[in-house]
C-alpha positions in Angstrom: -22.8 26.5 43.4 -25.4 24.7 41.4 -26.7 28.3 40.2 -23.6 29.6 39.6 -22.4 26.8 37.5 -25.3 26.1 35.9 -25.6 29.8 34.9 -21.6 29.6 33.9 -22.3 26.7 31.5 -25.6 27.8 29.5 -24.1 30.3 27.1 -21.6 26.9 26.4 -24.8 24.2 26.8 -25.8 24.7 22.6 -22.1 22.8 21.9 -22.0 20.1 24.3 -23.2 16.9 22.6 -23.9 13.4 24.3 -21.5 10.9 22.4 -24.4 8.9 19.5 -23.1 5.7 18.0 -21.0 5.7 15.8 -19.3 8.5 17.4 -15.4 8.2 17.7 -14.2 9.1 20.9 -10.6 9.6 21.6 -10.0 10.1 25.2 -6.6 8.1 25.2 -4.3 10.3 22.7 -3.6 13.4 20.8 -4.3 14.1 17.1 -1.2 15.6 16.9 1.3 14.2 19.4 1.8 11.6 21.7 0.3 13.1 24.8 -2.3 11.5 26.8 -3.7 11.3 29.9 -0.2 10.1 31.6 1.3 13.0 29.9 2.5 16.2 32.5 -0.1 18.0 30.8 -2.6 15.4 30.2 -5.3 15.0 27.5 -8.2 17.3 26.6 -11.0 16.2 25.1 -13.6 18.2 23.0 -17.4 17.8 24.2 -18.3 18.5 20.8 -16.3 16.6 18.3 -14.7 14.4 21.0 -11.3 14.6 20.1 -8.2 14.5 22.2 -5.9 17.2 22.7 -2.3 17.9 24.3 -1.6 20.6 26.5 0.4 22.0 23.2 -2.0 21.7 20.9 -6.0 22.4 23.0 -5.3 26.2 22.2 -5.0 26.1 18.6 -8.1 23.9 18.4 -10.2 26.3 20.2 -9.1 29.1 18.2 -9.8 27.2 14.9 -13.3 26.1 16.4 -14.2 28.1 18.9 -15.3 25.1 20.9 -15.0 26.4 24.7 -15.6 23.1 26.9 -13.2 20.7 27.3 -12.5 17.7 29.2 -9.3 17.6 30.8 -8.1 13.9 31.8 -4.9 12.8 33.9 -3.8 10.0 35.3 -1.6 10.0 38.2 0.6 6.9 39.1 0.6 6.4 43.3 0.8 3.4 45.8 -1.7 0.8 45.6 -4.6 1.4 47.9 -8.2 0.7 48.0 -10.2 2.6 45.1 -13.4 3.8 45.7 -15.8 4.7 42.9 -16.5 8.5 42.1 -20.3 8.9 40.1 -22.5 7.2 37.8 -20.5 4.6 36.0 -17.0 6.5 36.3 -14.7 4.6 38.9 -11.0 5.3 39.5 -8.9 3.3 36.9 -6.7 0.7 38.9 -4.5 -0.7 36.1 -2.1 -3.2 37.8 1.0 -4.0 36.2 2.7 -5.9 38.8 5.2 -2.8 39.1 3.4 -2.0 43.1 1.2 0.9 41.2 -1.9 2.1 40.5 -3.2 4.5 38.6 -5.8 6.9 39.5 -7.8 8.9 37.1 -9.0 12.7 37.7 -11.5 14.4 35.2 -12.3 17.6 34.8 -14.1 20.4 32.9 -12.3 23.4 31.2 -14.0 26.4 29.7 -11.1 28.4 27.2 -10.0 31.5 27.1 -10.0 31.9 30.9 -9.2 28.1 31.4 -12.4 28.0 34.7 -12.0 24.5 36.1 -14.7 22.5 37.4 -14.2 19.1 39.1 -16.2 16.2 38.4 -17.8 14.8 39.8 -20.4 17.4 40.8 -23.7 15.4 39.6 -25.4 17.6 41.8 -24.3 20.7 41.0 -24.1 20.1 36.9 -27.4 20.3 34.9 -28.2 17.0 33.6 -27.3 17.1 29.6 -23.8 17.9 31.3 -23.6 15.0 33.4 -24.9 13.0 30.8 -22.4 13.6 28.6 -19.7 13.6 30.7 -20.2 10.5 31.6 -20.7 8.7 28.1 -17.4 10.6 27.1 -15.5 8.8 30.3 -17.0 5.6 29.6 -17.3 6.0 26.0 -15.4 2.5 24.1 -11.8 3.0 22.5 -12.7 4.3 18.8 -10.5 1.4 18.0 -12.5 -1.5 19.9 -14.1 -3.4 16.8 -10.4 -3.2 15.0 -8.5 -4.5 17.6 -10.3 -7.8 17.7 -9.8 -8.9 13.9 -9.7 -5.4 11.7 -9.6 -2.5 12.2 -13.0 -1.7 9.8 -16.2 -3.2 10.4 -16.8 -7.0 11.1 -17.3 -8.7 7.9 -20.1 -10.9 7.8 -20.5 -14.6 6.7 -21.6 -14.5 2.9 -25.0 -16.2 2.2 -23.4 -18.0 -0.6 -21.1 -19.8 1.4 -23.0 -22.5 2.7 -24.9 -23.3 -0.3 -22.1 -22.5 -3.3 -22.1 -25.1 -6.1 -18.5 -25.8 -7.6 -18.1 -26.4 -11.1 -16.5 -30.1 -11.5 -13.9 -29.1 -14.7 -10.7 -30.5 -13.8 -9.6 -26.6 -13.1 -6.5 -26.5 -10.8 -4.9 -24.0 -9.9 -1.2 -23.6 -9.5 1.1 -22.0 -6.3 2.2 -18.9 -8.3 2.3 -17.1 -12.1 -1.6 -16.4 -12.1 -2.6 -14.0 -14.5 -6.3 -12.7 -15.6 -7.0 -15.2 -18.1 -8.5 -11.9 -20.4 -5.7 -9.4 -20.3 -2.5 -11.3 -18.7 -2.4 -8.8 -16.0 -0.6 -10.7 -13.2 -1.5 -8.6 -10.0 -5.0 -8.3 -8.2 -6.0 -11.9 -9.5 -9.1 -13.2 -8.0 -10.3 -16.9 -8.7 -14.0 -17.4 -8.9 -14.6 -20.3 -6.5 -17.5 -21.6 -8.5 -15.3 -22.1 -12.1 -12.1 -21.5 -11.4 -11.6 -18.5 -13.4 -8.6 -16.3 -12.5 -9.7 -12.6 -13.5 -8.7 -9.3 -12.8 -9.8 -7.1 -10.1 -11.3 -3.2 -11.1 -8.5 -0.2 -11.2 -9.1 1.9 -8.3 -8.7 5.5 -8.2 -5.2 5.3 -7.5 -4.3 3.6 -11.1 -3.9 0.8 -9.8 -5.8 -2.8 -9.4 -7.1 -4.1 -12.7 -9.4 -4.0 -15.6 -12.5 -5.5 -13.7 -12.8 -9.0 -15.7 -13.7 -10.2 -12.4 -16.5 -8.4 -11.6 -17.7 -8.7 -15.9 -17.0 -12.3 -15.4 -19.7 -12.0 -12.8 -22.4 -10.2 -14.9 -21.9 -12.7 -17.1 -22.2 -15.7 -14.7 -24.0 -14.7 -11.3 -21.3 -16.6 -10.0 -21.0 -14.4 -6.9 -17.6 -15.4 -4.8 -14.2 -14.9 -5.7 -10.9 -15.3 -3.4 -7.7 -12.5 -3.9 -5.0 -15.3 -4.8 -1.9 -13.7 -3.0 -3.5 -13.3 0.2 -3.9 -17.2 0.8 -2.5 -18.6 4.2 -2.8 -21.0 6.6 -5.4 -18.4 8.6 -7.8 -17.9 5.3 -7.7 -15.3 2.9 -9.4 -12.2 1.4 -12.9 -13.4 -0.4 -15.3 -11.1 -2.0 -19.0 -11.2 -2.6 -20.0 -9.8 -6.2 -24.1 -10.3 -5.1 -23.3 -8.2 -2.1 -20.6 -6.1 -2.9 -18.5 -6.2 0.2 -15.7 -8.3 1.7 -17.6 -11.5 3.3 -16.2 -14.3 5.7 -16.3 -17.9 4.1 -16.4 -20.6 6.7 -15.8 -23.2 4.0 -12.9 -21.2 2.5 -11.1 -24.7 3.3 -12.9 -27.0 1.3 -13.7 -24.3 -1.7 -10.0 -24.4 -2.6 -9.7 -27.7 -2.4 -11.7 -28.2 -5.0 -9.3 -26.4 -7.1 -5.6 -28.0 -5.7 -5.1 -25.8 -2.9 -5.0 -27.8 0.4 -4.6 -24.8 3.3 -4.9 -27.6 5.8 -1.7 -29.4 4.3 -0.1 -25.3 4.3 -1.3 -25.4 7.9 0.4 -28.3 8.7 3.6 -28.2 6.7 4.0 -24.4 8.3 4.3 -26.2 12.1 6.0 -29.0 11.3 10.0 -29.2 12.8 10.7 -32.0 9.8 9.3 -29.5 7.1 12.1 -29.3 4.0 13.2 -25.6 4.8 13.0 -25.9 8.6 12.4 -22.3 10.6 15.8 -22.1 12.5 15.4 -20.6 15.9 19.1 -19.0 15.6 17.6 -16.3 13.1 15.5 -15.2 15.8 18.9 -14.7 18.2 21.2 -13.9 15.3 18.5 -11.0 13.9 17.7 -9.2 17.3 21.5 -9.8 18.3 20.1 -11.7 21.3 22.7 -12.5 23.9 24.6 -9.6 24.0 24.4 -6.8 25.8 23.4 -4.0 23.7 23.4 -0.7 25.0 20.7 1.6 24.7 20.2 4.7 23.3 18.2 7.8 23.8 16.9 10.9 21.9 16.4 12.4 18.7 16.0 10.0 16.2 16.7 7.4 18.5 13.0 6.5 19.8 11.6 3.4 19.6 7.9 2.7 18.2 4.9 0.8 20.6 4.3 -2.5 19.2 0.1 -2.1 18.5 0.5 -6.4 18.1 1.7 -7.8 14.8 2.6 -3.8 13.5 6.1 -3.9 13.2 6.6 -4.3 9.6 4.8 -0.7 10.1 7.4 0.5 12.7 10.2 -0.7 10.8 9.8 0.8 7.8 8.5 4.3 9.6 12.0 4.0 11.0 14.0 4.1 8.0 11.5 6.4 6.1 12.1 9.1 9.0 15.5 8.6 9.0 15.5 10.5 5.3 16.0 14.1 5.2 13.1 14.2 2.7 10.8 12.8 4.7 11.9 14.6 7.9 12.1 17.9 5.9 8.2 17.1 4.0 6.9 16.4 7.6 9.3 17.3 10.4 10.2 20.3 9.4 6.5 21.4 8.2 5.3 20.6 11.1 3.4 23.6 12.2 1.9 24.7 9.0 0.6 20.6 8.9 -1.1 21.7 12.2 -2.5 25.0 11.6 -4.0 24.1 8.0 -5.3 20.3 9.2 -9.1 20.0 8.7 -11.5 20.0 11.4 -10.8 16.3 12.0 -7.3 15.6 12.0 -7.6 11.8 12.8 -8.6 11.7 9.1 -5.5 13.9 7.4 -2.6 11.9 6.1 -0.4 14.7 6.7 -1.2 15.0 10.3 -1.0 11.5 10.8 2.0 10.2 9.3 4.4 11.5 11.8 2.6 10.8 15.6 0.8 7.9 17.3 1.2 5.0 15.8 -2.4 3.8 16.9 -4.3 6.5 14.8 -2.0 6.5 12.0 -2.0 2.7 11.2 -6.0 3.2 11.9 -6.1 5.7 8.7 -3.2 4.7 6.1 -4.9 0.9 6.3 -8.5 2.5 6.2 -10.1 0.0 3.2 -7.2 -2.2 2.4 -7.8 -5.6 2.8 -4.7 -6.7 4.5 -3.3 -3.6 6.7 -6.9 -3.3 8.6 -5.9 -6.6 9.8 -4.5 -7.0 12.8 -2.5 -9.9 10.9 1.4 -9.5 10.4 2.1 -8.4 6.8 4.9 -8.0 4.4 6.9 -4.9 4.8 8.0 -4.6 0.8 4.4 -4.5 0.6 3.3 -1.5 3.1 6.3 0.0 1.9 4.6 0.2 -1.7 1.5 1.3 0.0 2.7 3.9 2.2 4.9 5.5 -1.1 1.2 5.4 -3.1 -0.6 7.5 0.0 2.3 10.0 0.4 2.3 10.7 -3.6 -1.5 11.2 -3.3 -1.2 13.7 -0.4 1.6 15.1 -2.0 0.0 17.2 -4.8 1.4 21.0 -4.8 4.4 20.2 -2.8 7.2 18.5 -2.1 7.0 14.7 -2.6 9.5 12.7 -0.8 8.8 9.5 -2.0 10.4 11.2 -5.3 14.1 10.4 -3.7 13.0 6.2 -4.7 11.2 7.3 -8.1 13.1 5.7 -11.1 12.5 4.9 -14.3 12.9 1.0 -16.1 13.6 0.8 -19.9 12.2 -2.3 -21.2 13.8 -3.9 -24.4 11.6 -6.9 -25.8 12.8 -8.2 -28.9 11.1 -10.6 -31.5 13.6 -13.8 -31.6 12.3 -13.9 -35.1 12.5 -10.9 -37.0 15.0 -9.3 -34.5 13.1 -6.2 -34.0 13.0 -4.4 -31.1 10.3 -2.3 -29.0 11.6 0.4 -25.8 9.1 1.3 -23.3 10.0 3.1 -19.5 8.0 2.5 -16.4 7.9 3.3 -12.6 9.4 1.7 -10.1 10.4 2.6 -6.4 12.2 -0.7 -5.6 15.1 -2.9 -7.1 13.9 -7.1 -6.6 16.6 -9.2 -6.8 15.8 -13.1 -7.1 18.2 -15.7 -5.2 19.5 -18.1 -7.4 19.6 -21.3 -5.2 22.1 -23.2 -7.7 24.8 -20.4 -7.7 25.6 -21.3 -3.8 28.9 -21.1 -2.7 28.3 -24.1 -0.8 26.6 -26.1 -3.0 28.3 -29.6 -2.1 27.4 -28.9 1.7 24.1 -28.2 0.8 23.7 -31.9 -1.4 24.8 -33.8 1.3 22.3 -32.3 3.9 19.8 -32.9 1.6 20.7 -37.3 1.1 21.2 -36.6 5.4 17.8 -35.0 5.3 16.3 -37.8 2.9 18.1 -40.7 4.3 16.7 -39.7 7.8 13.2 -39.4 6.7 13.2 -42.9 5.0 14.5 -44.4 8.6 12.3 -42.6 10.7 14.8 -40.6 12.7 15.5 -36.8 13.0 16.7 -34.7 10.2 20.0 -33.4 10.6 20.4 -29.3 11.1 19.4 -27.5 8.7 22.1 -26.0 6.1 21.7 -22.4 5.4 22.3 -21.7 1.2 25.2 -18.7 1.0 24.6 -17.4 -2.1 27.0 -14.4 -3.5 25.3 -10.8 -4.2 26.7 -10.9 -7.4 24.9 -13.9 -8.8 21.8 -12.5 -7.4 22.4 -9.4 -9.5 23.3 -11.4 -12.9 19.9 -13.1 -12.0 18.2 -9.8 -11.8 19.7 -9.2 -15.0 19.2 -12.1 -17.3 16.7 -11.5 -20.7 13.5 -12.9 -19.5 10.9 -15.0 -22.0 7.7 -12.8 -22.2 5.0 -15.6 -22.6 2.1 -14.9 -25.5 4.3 -12.5 -27.1 2.8 -11.1 -29.8 5.2 -9.5 -33.1 3.8 -6.7 -34.8 6.7 -7.2 -37.4 4.6 -10.2 -38.1 1.2 -9.7 -37.0 1.2 -12.8 -35.6 2.2 -14.4 -32.0 6.1 -15.4 -31.5 8.7 -16.0 -29.4 9.5 -13.5 -27.0 12.6 -12.1 -24.8 13.0 -9.2 -22.3 16.1 -7.4 -21.0 15.1 -4.4 -18.0 18.2 -1.5 -17.3 17.9 1.0 -15.3 16.8 4.4 -17.3 17.1 6.4 -13.8 19.2 6.4 -10.6 17.3 7.6 -7.9 18.6 9.6 -4.6 18.1 6.3 -2.8 17.6 2.5 -4.0 15.4 -0.1 -2.3 16.8 -3.5 -2.8 14.3 -5.9 -1.7 15.5 -10.6 -1.4 13.2 -12.4 -3.1 13.2 -14.5 -0.4 9.3 -15.5 0.0 7.7 -17.7 -2.8 5.0 -21.1 -2.6 6.1 -24.7 -3.0 3.8 -26.7 -5.5 1.6 -28.0 -2.5 0.7 -24.2 -2.1 2.5 -24.3 1.1 4.2 -20.6 1.3 7.8 -20.8 2.4 10.7 -18.6 2.7 13.6 -19.7 1.1 17.1 -20.2 4.5 19.5 -18.4 2.5 22.3 -15.9 3.6 23.3 -13.5 0.9 26.8 -11.2 1.0 25.1 -7.7 1.2 28.1 -5.1 -0.1 28.2 -1.8 1.8 28.6 0.0 -1.3 26.8 -0.9 -4.5 27.9 0.2 -7.9 25.1 0.2 -10.8 26.2 2.2 -13.4 26.6 -0.7 -15.9 23.0 -1.2 -15.5 22.5 2.2 -17.1 19.9 1.7 -20.2 21.0 2.5 -24.0 18.0 3.1 -25.4 17.6 2.0 -29.5 21.0 1.0 -31.0 22.6 1.9 -34.0 21.6 -1.5 -36.5 18.1 -1.7 -34.5 15.2 -2.1 -36.4 11.6 -1.2 -34.1 8.6 -3.2 -34.2 5.7 -1.5 -35.5 3.6 0.5 -33.7 0.1 -1.6 -34.1 -2.3 -2.7 -31.6 -2.8 -6.9 -31.6 -5.9 -7.6 -32.8 -8.7 -7.7 -30.6 -9.7 -11.8 -30.6 -13.9 -12.0 -30.1 -14.7 -14.9 -27.9 -17.3 -16.6 -29.8 -20.3 -16.1 -28.1 -24.2 -17.6 -29.6 -26.0 -15.0 -27.6 -26.8 -11.4 -28.9 -24.4 -9.3 -27.2 -25.3 -6.9 -24.6 -24.5 -3.0 -25.3 -24.4 -0.3 -22.4 -26.5 2.2 -24.8 -25.9 5.2 -22.3 -21.8 4.6 -23.4 -22.6 4.6 -27.1 -25.4 7.9 -26.8 -22.4 9.2 -24.9 -19.6 8.8 -27.9 -22.3 9.2 -30.2 -22.8 13.0 -28.9 -19.0 13.4 -29.6 -19.5 13.2 -33.2 -18.8 9.5 -34.0 -21.4 7.1 -36.0 -23.5 5.0 -33.7 -22.1 2.1 -35.7 -18.9 2.6 -34.8 -20.0 4.0 -31.3 -21.7 0.3 -30.9 -18.2 -1.6 -32.3 -16.4 0.0 -29.3 -18.6 -0.3 -26.3 -18.9 -3.9 -27.0 -15.9 -4.7 -28.0 -14.6 -2.9 -24.8 -16.7 -5.3 -22.6 -19.0 -2.6 -21.5 -16.6 -0.6 -19.5 -17.9 2.4 -20.1 -17.4 5.6 -22.5 -14.2 6.4 -21.6 -12.6 3.0 -22.1 -14.5 3.0 -25.5 -13.6 6.1 -26.5 -10.0 5.3 -26.3 -10.9 2.1 -28.0 -12.2 4.2 -31.3 -9.2 6.5 -30.9 -6.8 3.5 -31.2 -9.1 2.1 -34.3 -9.8 5.2 -36.1 -7.6 4.0 -39.3 -9.2 0.4 -39.7 -11.7 -0.1 -43.0 -14.0 -1.4 -41.0 -14.6 1.3 -38.9 -17.2 4.1 -40.1 -15.4 7.6 -40.1 -17.0 10.0 -37.5 -19.2 12.4 -39.0 -16.6 15.3 -38.1 -13.1 15.2 -39.1 -11.1 12.6 -36.7 -9.4 15.9 -35.0 -11.9 17.5 -34.1 -12.9 14.4 -31.2 -9.8 15.2 -29.8 -9.2 18.8 -30.0 -12.5 18.9 -27.9 -12.9 19.1 -24.4 -11.8 15.4 -22.7 -15.0 13.9 -21.7 -16.9 15.4 -18.9 -17.2 11.6 -17.4 -13.3 11.8 -17.1 -13.7 15.5 -16.2 -16.2 14.5 -13.0 -14.3 11.6 -11.7 -11.2 13.2 -11.5 -12.5 16.6 -9.6 -14.5 14.5 -7.8 -11.1 13.9 -6.3 -10.5 17.3 -5.5 -8.4 17.9 -8.1 -8.9 21.2 -9.7 -10.8 21.2 -13.3 -8.2 23.3 -15.4 -5.6 20.2 -14.2 -8.1 17.4 -14.8 -8.3 18.8 -18.5 -4.8 19.1 -19.0 -3.8 15.7 -17.5 -6.7 13.7 -19.7 -5.3 15.5 -22.9 -1.4 15.2 -22.5 -2.8 11.3 -21.8 -5.5 11.1 -24.7 -8.6 11.0 -22.0 -6.8 7.8 -20.4 -8.3 8.2 -16.9 -5.9 6.0 -15.6 -3.0 7.8 -16.9 -3.9 11.0 -16.5 -4.7 10.8 -12.5 -0.7 9.8 -12.8 0.1 12.8 -14.8 -1.4 15.0 -12.2 0.5 13.1 -9.5 3.5 13.4 -11.7 2.8 17.4 -12.4 1.9 18.9 -9.0 4.0 22.2 -10.5 1.2 22.6 -13.8 -1.5 23.5 -11.1 -0.1 27.1 -11.2 -1.0 27.8 -15.0 -4.2 29.5 -15.8 -7.0 27.3 -17.6 -6.5 29.3 -20.3 -3.0 28.3 -20.9 -4.6 24.6 -20.2 -7.2 24.4 -22.2 -4.6 25.2 -25.2 -2.4 22.9 -24.2 -0.9 20.7 -26.9 -3.4 17.5 -27.1 -0.9 15.7 -29.4 -2.0 11.2 -29.0 0.7 10.3 -26.6 0.6 6.4 -26.1 2.7 6.1 -22.9 3.9 8.8 -20.6 7.2 7.5 -20.5 7.0 4.9 -22.9 10.0 5.5 -25.9 10.8 9.1 -23.9 14.6 7.7 -23.9 14.4 5.7 -27.5 16.8 8.6 -29.1 18.2 10.8 -26.7 20.9 10.6 -23.4 19.6 7.8 -21.2 19.7 10.6 -18.2 16.1 11.5 -18.5 14.8 14.4 -16.2 11.7 16.4 -16.1 13.5 20.0 -18.2 14.3 18.1 -20.8 10.6 16.1 -21.5 7.4 17.6 -18.9 5.2 13.9 -20.0 7.9 12.0 -18.2 7.5 11.3 -14.3 9.5 13.3 -11.8 13.1 11.7 -11.7 16.2 12.8 -9.5 19.0 11.0 -12.2 22.6 10.9 -11.2 25.2 7.8 -10.3 24.4 4.8 -9.7 26.6 4.4 -6.6 25.3 3.8 -2.8 26.0 3.3 0.1 24.6 0.9 2.4 22.3 2.9 5.1 20.0 1.1 6.8 17.8 -2.9 6.5 14.8 -4.2 7.7 14.9 -8.0 8.4 12.0 -10.8 8.9 12.5 -13.5 11.6 9.9 -16.7 11.0 8.8 -18.5 7.9 6.4 -17.0 5.8 5.5 -13.1 5.8 2.2 -13.4 7.4 4.0 -14.3 10.8 7.0 -13.8 12.3 8.8 -10.5 13.4 10.6 -7.5 12.0 13.7 -5.2 13.3 15.1 -2.8 11.3 19.2 -1.7 11.3 20.1 2.0 10.8 24.0 3.4 9.9 24.0 6.9 11.9 27.0 8.6 12.9 28.9 6.1 11.6 27.7 3.4 13.8 25.1 0.5 13.5 22.0 1.0 15.7 18.8 -1.9 16.2 15.4 -0.6 16.4 13.4 -3.7 18.1 9.6 -2.1 18.4 10.2 0.4 21.4 14.0 -0.9 22.1 16.7 1.4 20.4 20.3 0.1 21.0 23.6 -0.4 20.0 24.2 -2.7 17.4 27.0 -5.6 18.1 27.2 -7.5 14.8 24.7 -5.9 12.3 23.3 -9.3 10.6 23.2 -7.8 6.7 23.3 -11.1 5.2 20.3 -11.9 6.6 18.2 -9.1 5.8 14.9 -8.7 3.5 15.0 -5.0 2.1 18.1 -3.3 2.0 18.2 0.7 1.6 21.0 2.5 -0.3 21.7 6.0 -0.5 23.8 7.6 -3.4 27.3 8.7 -2.9 27.8 12.4 -3.0 31.4 11.9 -4.4 31.5 10.3 -7.5 
């Protein structure tokens, strides 16, 4: 028999591998479904790639790869009895769950296409290599073992600079909010340098998000190595990056390093647990939102399936439940499932379109890869995860239907100079409406004042505090606060050629198919303690936003001149350092050497692409030397090869990247967004793209609506992102609620309205809702009314 088995396996021996260090062995879940060893058909593990497949999907993998040898794992449930060892390190797996059962694993080798089975163990009869490979697969750790401790990626190491970091005594104190980059005033992705307290933006990412790299630039100038991302600071720590070590690091002394700048993490920790905190975490929130104490009727079937909590993963589960109740997401992923499976890469665990609809563990590992927050096992903000997921959907929908288009809309921003009354209109893309919570508009204001008086009195007399009173906020007040004009800090008026007072108002240039409304409940106190506003908002079932439709430039309004603010060069006695390689790249385009050096210097050595954009923007200035070729030649020629290479390295066709760069005046960041919003242009020939209009465009959707009808559509203006405009009347169909004092802790559930009845999705449990707590939600999802 040994000879027979040995001879049988000889043709397949080159394809059988022993897992090496770093190989991930997926022996507990299918790469295409929820199948596992407990499923009726068991799980098949490829003995070459170590991917797992359910019975329905293993044939596809065999046909695609020609790999014939799989290990078939089957787990049987049976009554408790004594278990004996099989062979080597393999043992029947006894998994006592307190239910009176044990789980027995059965393993076989299966050879395709004939499905010839070799039961294991056959240690004396199998070739040594096969025995070793089988033993290694059976005893391999979970592919997520490293991630499950703290992170879904590599273990973060302690920085070598943490212990010896010297902080400057410069009196810098960091406020709990309102941060912006000191150089470009960017308000997102800002980092605090732990040496001198500088607040600067991070670098931009290939998806167009991020910043201008001023934090890294500051390190190159000062060699101050550590920085902390400001919006990640919480009682348990923060995200710290080492510029010197070029990776995310741990800082065991982060508490004292932050305290140096007035950020007291210990106070945050204490305040988060004191029951006499100003805004107490209400136990009743948990009961009301989860509808505890009510006999809720479970429901089952398609559309009524819960998602297992992986440990602080409810923010992901609730978001996915809502998204997959939307027909466009169902059509894009569920409707195309067979096509997605057939065209998936050889490693489907790394394919977004494959993973978005299946195992939550495999999906979480993929979508959180490389993200400092979602790659951890901490609780996260469902609002931030929704935006992160939309970004991934955008990136992975090139050339096909983009279901996230249902959320996309245009916002018209109107900025007015208070001195000259001149205005500027611009547009930007957004995906949700964030509503502020005006506490001063509470309908029970007198009750709140009385409670505050009693609370202070109890505190002074060292008595137990009174029962907290929840502020009741009218939804109309939140909407009114959203539409109020806001001051523009450090506004530079191009009409005055100087700084002036400015105000900004925002309106809808288009209305999406689905409107997401976030109630801004989370904030920071003056002591850096994160807190959640204890409020109840009377959310309407029907929402009419038509009165917030943008109108564009009005009769009698005069636009601000289209001039760029002057670049302020800091006083510096040191000789400027200039990246000569960038200078030479510009010079090869025909620009004078002096102009090239000036452009590279003024853009802070950020590369030839940034310097090129600077030259184009300043070509009319008298002190800028004229190029050796006519100014239009640089524009009419091919975009910089460096920019083309960056985009093509991301997988985009060369002719599509050239077209995108020309359409956006060779701005790399905007070109990437142009590609995502114009996938249909991929079908155009390269010849057509090479002769496309090359007129510079300051903003792909800036001022596009200034002199035309506000209901902009892609057919009217191809430079605008795809929007599905229509009437602004909506009906509520889902909402996500949060329980707890902070987005970094607590629990999320979602309620959805299906077939005229509300349901509650609480991890794996799905029940009919008796009292949907609409007033305590965090994010609300509205669909456009069809009869408007």
